[in-house]
N, C-alpha and C positions, 0 to 999 in steps of 0.2 A: 504494500500500500504506500503510495507516494502522495504527499500533500505539500503544496507550496504555502509557506507562511512568511509573514513579514516580521523582521526583527525590530523591536521597539527602540526608542532612544536610549533606554536603560539597558539594552542588550538582552532583553527578554523575548522568548518565543513561547507562545501558548501551545501546549500539546493538545491536538484535537481529541474530543471525547472518545471517538472510535479507537484511536491509537492508545489512549489511556486505558481503556477497557481491555484491549488485547494484551497490553504489556503489564496490566495490573498495577498501574501507577496512578495513585490517587492523591488529592491534596494532603500535604504533610508527609508524603512518602519520601524516603531517601533514595537518591539515584546516584549512579556513578557515571561520570562523563569523561570521555577520552577522545583524542584526535587520532584517527587511524586511516592511513592511506588517503589523506585529503578529505576525509569525512568526519563529521562530529557524530559520535556514537553515544547515545544515552541508554543506560541499562538500569533496571531496578536493582537496588542494593539487595544483597542476599540477607534475609532475616537471620540466617544462621550466624553470620558475622556479628550482627547487632546483639544477638542472644549471648554469644560467647563474650563480647565486651561487657554486657550487663552482668553475666555470671562472675567475671573477673572483679567487677566492682563490688559485688556482694561478698566474694571471698575476702577482698580487702577490708570491707566493713567488719566482717567476722574476726579477722586478725586484729583489727583495732580494738575490738571488744575484749578479746582474750588478753591483750596486753594492758588493758585499762583496769587498774586497781585490782587485779586478780579475779575479776568476774569472769564467768565462763559464758561463751556464746552458745546460744541454742540454735539448733537447726529447725527448719519449719516442721519437720516430723515430730520434734520434741514438744511442740506447743499444741497440746490436744484440746479439742472442744472449741476451737476458734475457726472462723471462716478463713479462707485463703488470704483475703485482704487483711483481716485482723492479724493473721500470722505474720504477714509481710511487715505490717506496722510494728509488731512486737520485735521482729528481727532488727528493724531500723532503730528502735528504741534501745534495744540491748547493745547495739553498736555505738551508742552515744550520739546518735544523730539528733535526738530530741524531736520537737515538733517542727514540721515543715509546712510551708504554705503550699497551696495547690501548684502555684507557678514553680516553686523550688522542686517539688516532686516531679512535675512534668519535664523540667529541664534535666533532672537526673535521668529520667527515662528516655527522653528523646534527644538530649544534647542541648546546646545553647539555643535560645529562642530565635536569635538572629539567623540561624541556619535554616529556619523553616520558611516556607513560602508565605508571604504576607497576606495571601488571600484569605 
């Protein structure tokens, strides 16, 4: 499928909905962009990579908790009777994160807000 688009003054190009659907690229999605053989190639970022980065962040939080005043970190499985969301909040609390605003939480999950599409 080939579609001609115009580049805005800000250097932006809107991806047509039909192509977004085929590529499974939606508002807020992360993409990888490369210049290959004279063509600009945009690919959907692999969720696996983002999950691995998030898992590394959680491990780092657990290590901070273990080193913090001798307290022991709990795994999600060790917190029984709570919903998955409550377990996650408990893990963050155990890691010494304390209370977070929604914006802080979303930035931790998705990366800096400036990286997201402003739409």
